[in-house]
C-alpha positions in Angstrom: 14.4 5.7 -18.8 11.9 9.0 -17.4 10.0 7.9 -14.3 7.8 10.0 -12.8 6.8 9.2 -9.0 3.6 10.7 -7.7 3.3 10.6 -4.0 6.8 10.6 -3.3 6.7 12.1 -0.4 4.4 9.9 1.2 5.8 5.9 2.8 6.4 4.2 -0.4 7.2 7.1 -2.3 10.2 7.8 -0.4 11.1 4.2 -0.7 10.7 3.8 -4.5 12.6 7.6 -5.0 15.2 5.4 -3.3 15.4 2.6 -4.7 15.4 4.0 -8.5 17.4 6.9 -8.1 20.7 4.9 -9.4 19.7 4.2 -12.7 17.4 6.2 -14.2 15.8 9.8 -14.8 13.9 10.2 -11.4 10.6 12.8 -11.5 9.4 13.5 -8.1 5.8 15.2 -8.1 3.5 15.3 -5.3 0.3 17.7 -4.3 2.8 20.4 -4.7 3.6 19.7 -8.1 0.3 18.5 -9.7 -3.7 17.5 -8.7 -4.3 14.3 -9.8 -7.5 14.2 -9.3 -8.4 17.4 -12.0 -8.1 16.0 -15.3 -7.0 18.8 -16.9 -4.1 19.4 -14.6 -2.8 15.7 -15.0 -3.2 15.8 -18.9 -1.2 19.0 -19.4 1.8 18.2 -17.0 2.2 14.6 -17.4 1.5 15.0 -21.5 4.2 17.3 -21.4 6.2 15.6 -18.9 6.5 12.1 -21.1 7.7 9.8 -18.8 8.7 6.4 -20.0 7.0 5.3 -16.6 4.3 6.7 -14.1 4.1 5.2 -10.7 1.2 6.2 -8.8 2.0 6.2 -4.9 -0.3 8.8 -4.3 -3.9 8.0 -2.4 -6.3 8.2 0.2 -5.6 6.3 2.5 -7.7 7.2 6.1 -9.5 4.1 6.5 -12.2 5.2 8.8 -11.6 9.1 8.2 -13.0 8.1 4.6 -16.6 6.8 6.1 -17.3 10.9 6.2 -15.4 11.7 2.9 -17.1 9.8 -0.1 -16.7 12.4 -2.0 -12.8 12.9 -1.6 -12.2 9.2 -1.6 -13.5 8.5 -4.8 -12.0 11.2 -6.5 -8.5 10.6 -5.2 -8.6 6.5 -5.8 -10.9 6.5 -8.1 -11.5 9.0 -10.6 -7.7 10.3 -10.2 -6.7 6.7 -11.7 -8.9 6.8 -14.3 -7.0 10.5 -15.3 -3.6 8.7 -15.3 -4.2 5.8 -17.0 -6.1 7.9 -19.3 -2.8 9.6 -20.5 -0.4 6.8 -20.1 -2.3 5.0 -22.9 -2.2 8.3 -24.7 1.8 9.0 -24.3 2.3 4.7 -24.1 3.9 5.2 -20.7 3.8 1.9 -18.0 1.6 2.9 -15.6 2.1 1.3 -11.9 -0.9 1.3 -9.5 -1.0 0.2 -5.9 -4.0 -1.0 -4.2 -4.9 -2.9 -1.4 -6.4 -6.0 -0.1 -9.6 -4.2 1.4 -10.8 -4.2 -2.1 -12.1 -8.1 -0.9 -14.8 -8.8 2.1 -12.0 -10.9 4.3 -14.3 -14.1 4.5 -12.3 -15.9 2.6 -9.7 -17.8 5.7 -7.1 -19.1 3.4 -6.8 -15.7 1.4 -7.7 -14.2 -2.1 -5.3 -14.6 -5.2 -5.4 -11.7 -7.6 -8.0 -12.8 -10.0 -10.5 -13.5 -7.0 -13.9 -10.9 -7.1 -13.9 -7.3 -5.9 -16.1 -7.4 -2.7 -15.0 -4.6 -0.7 -17.1 -3.9 2.6 -15.9 -0.2 3.2 -15.8 2.7 1.4 -12.0 3.1 1.5 -12.1 -0.2 -0.3 -15.3 0.6 -3.0 -13.2 3.6 -4.0 -9.7 1.3 -4.5 -11.9 -1.0 -6.0 -12.7 1.8 -8.3 -9.6 3.0 -9.3 -8.7 -1.0 -10.5 -11.6 -1.0 -12.9 -10.6 2.2 -14.1 -7.0 0.7 -15.1 -8.8 -2.4 -16.5 -11.3 -0.2 -18.6 -9.0 2.4 -20.5 -5.9 -0.7 -20.3 -2.8 1.4 -20.4 0.2 -0.8 -20.2 -0.2 -1.5 -16.8 0.9 -3.4 -12.9 -1.8 -2.9 -10.4 0.0 -3.9 -7.0 -1.8 -5.4 -4.1 -0.4 -4.8 -1.1 -1.4 -4.9 2.4 -0.7 -3.9 6.6 2.2 -0.9 5.7 4.9 -0.1 7.8 7.9 2.0 6.9 10.5 4.4 7.3 9.0 7.6 6.4 5.0 7.8 7.9 2.8 6.6 10.5 2.2 3.5 10.8 1.5 0.6 13.0 4.5 -0.3 14.1 5.7 3.4 15.0 2.0 3.6 16.9 2.7 0.5 18.9 6.6 1.8 19.8 4.9 5.2 20.8 2.9 3.8 22.8 4.5 1.3 24.5 7.1 3.9 25.7 4.8 6.0 27.2 3.7 3.3 29.5 0.2 2.9 28.3 -1.8 -0.3 28.3 -2.6 -1.8 25.0 -5.6 -3.4 23.5 -5.4 -5.4 20.0 -7.7 -7.0 18.2 -6.9 -10.7 17.5 -9.3 -11.5 14.9 -7.8 -9.8 11.9 -5.5 -11.6 10.2 -2.9 -10.0 7.4 0.7 -9.8 6.2 2.4 -7.0 7.0 4.8 -5.6 4.7 8.3 -3.2 4.8 7.8 -0.6 2.4 11.5 -0.8 1.3 10.6 -4.4 0.4 7.9 -3.5 -2.1 10.3 -0.8 -3.7 12.6 -3.4 -4.6 10.0 -6.2 -5.7 8.9 -3.0 -7.9 12.1 -2.5 -9.4 12.5 -6.3 -10.4 9.0 -6.4 -11.8 10.0 -3.7 -14.3 13.4 -5.2 -14.9 12.1 -8.3 -15.8 9.2 -6.8 -18.0 6.9 -9.4 -16.1 3.6 -9.6 -18.5 1.1 -6.7 -17.3 -1.6 -7.4 -15.2 -2.2 -7.7 -11.2 0.2 -8.8 -8.6 0.3 -9.6 -5.1 3.2 -7.7 -2.8 3.5 -8.6 0.5 6.2 -10.2 2.8 5.6 -13.6 3.1 3.5 -15.1 6.4 0.8 -13.8 8.3 -0.4 -13.0 12.1 -3.6 -11.3 13.3 -2.6 -7.6 14.8 -2.0 -9.0 18.3 0.4 -11.0 17.5 2.3 -8.3 15.4 2.1 -6.0 18.0 3.5 -8.8 20.4 6.7 -9.6 18.2 7.0 -5.6 17.9 7.9 -5.4 21.0 9.9 -8.7 21.8 12.4 -7.6 19.2 12.2 -3.8 20.9 12.8 -5.7 24.5 9.9 -3.8 25.5 7.6 -5.3 27.7 3.9 -3.2 27.9 0.6 -4.6 29.5 -1.0 -6.0 26.2 -4.5 -7.4 26.2 -6.1 -9.0 22.8 -9.9 -7.8 22.0 -12.1 -8.7 19.7 -13.2 -6.3 16.5 -16.7 -6.1 18.4 -14.7 -4.8 21.6 -12.7 -2.4 19.6 -15.4 -0.7 17.1 -14.1 1.6 14.0 -16.3 3.6 11.5 -14.6 1.2 8.6 -15.7 -2.5 9.1 -11.9 -4.1 8.2 -11.8 -7.5 7.0 -11.4 -10.7 8.9 -8.8 -12.7 6.7 -6.9 -10.3 4.1 -4.3 -12.2 3.5 -3.2 -11.6 -0.5 -2.2 -15.0 -1.9 1.2 -14.5 -4.7 0.8 -16.9 -7.8 3.1 -15.1 -10.1 6.2 -13.2 -8.2 8.8 -15.2 -6.4 8.0 -14.6 -2.4 9.1 -11.6 -0.6 11.0 -12.6 3.4 9.0 -13.3 6.0 7.2 -10.3 7.8 9.2 -10.7 10.7 12.5 -11.1 9.3 11.1 -7.3 7.3 10.4 -6.2 10.6 13.5 -7.2 12.5 15.7 -5.4 9.5 12.9 -2.3 9.9 13.8 -2.0 13.6 17.6 -2.2 12.9 17.4 -0.1 9.9 15.1 3.2 12.3 18.1 2.3 15.4 15.5 0.7 17.6 17.8 -2.3 18.0 21.2 -3.3 16.9 
């Protein structure tokens, strides 16, 4: 199969390229090769390439910055997804798109199943919900994959930020009233391949490492595994305001796939694979 990965330079795009490289013809595009927010560019370039599968790992992900860049975030996370859905339907390609826990309001303390109604509380979440709706309206062959709290080797993430600040000897204040499931990008990429090769029914899937925690608990486990002992203080979201409101409970309940390994196990594997611990 010919597989096109969009956003291949990002955290998830890199992992997807690694996972698929041994068995398929891969085409790796990023912003230098295609502007996914330009309909003509999308229709011409992907129409000429005619891939069997299009994996969209490109997105606007700066949650706080999105609050002041409404037009751009809607272009990339909303309209562009509509263009990609349209060309995939036209050439009968399978379209795989990544979404987020932020399409929900975070008020459900037991988490969110795949069919839960949209109710985003920030602009980033609204843009991602729009992208999902574009796919559902256009109806190519598709998998929408929602995930959360990503960390991985190929980009900035919470784990790297915590390690950097701790190694600088600075004190940390981490919120303890937002709950989710930290997820290793490498594990998602492997699960996506499994999803494709098992030919699961088209639709929405939740893929995260299993079990959940709050950001403070996540940070403590990072330091415990890394042998670091910085001064860490738990704070509430009210004490640590951000431009974009965050969901309180954003656990994604997986009802369709076999569960992935717990986030603590994935975190330890990540620290080993990046040479932080043995």
